[in-house]
C-alpha positions, 0 to 999 in steps of 0.5 A: 129142226136145225140144219146139219153141221158142215165141216166148216161149222165143226168145232175144232179142239180148243188148242187149235185156234191158238196155234200159228204156222210157226208152231207146226211148220217143218223148220229143216227145208231143202231148198235150191239156189235159183242158178242150181242146174235142172240135173242138180235139182233132180238129184235133190227131189230124188234123194230126199224123196220130196215133190218140190223145193223152194228157190232162193236168190243168192241172198237167201230170199224166196224167189219161187218154188220148182217141183217135179211138175216143173221138171217133167213139163219141161221134159215134155216140152223138149221132147215135142220138138221133131229132130230135124226141126229148124227151131233152135235148140234150147239156149240158142236164143238165150236173152244175156240178161237171163244169164246174168240175173240167174248167174247160170253156169256156162252150161246151157242146161235149164236152171232153177230159175227157168224152171220155176213157178215164181208165183208161190203162196206164203204166210207169216209165222203168226198166221193162225191154223184157221186162216192157213187151212182156209187158204190151202182149202181155197187154193187146192194146195197142199203146202204153204211157205212161211216167210218173213221179210222174203226169207222162208222160215218153214213149210206147212203142208196138209199133213201138219195141219191134220196132226195138229188137228189129231192131237 
């Protein structure tokens, strides 16, 4: 009696084994700068109908990702403070080095650098689709940025992987 075939053992199309992240990645990405204010990020996400964007420094290097969840989390934290609280309002005890680091405008509004997740899963353009899919499953993520020397080349989503398999 043979063991039942699991999803990990299932044979995939022959071409799938040869495909890389560069072969299926989305190349026209919307990004924001680390100093972009929250209201601008909200507009970018809403206008593009996307749930997150890579955050770049002023040398176009990847420093993080900011998502709708990050924005919602920030607003929820701000709303938990009672109106008559003695706790200083956001920005009252801002570290001056942070302002310089993010090249923030004079406004005290949160910027991408304040909101972003800096631990981002990335792969190189030559990463095979099998490895890429395994990373996405193991880390329970739906998007992986494709980078080379901290420069964003593209993005692979679970939908991109499914399209590659379905061909």
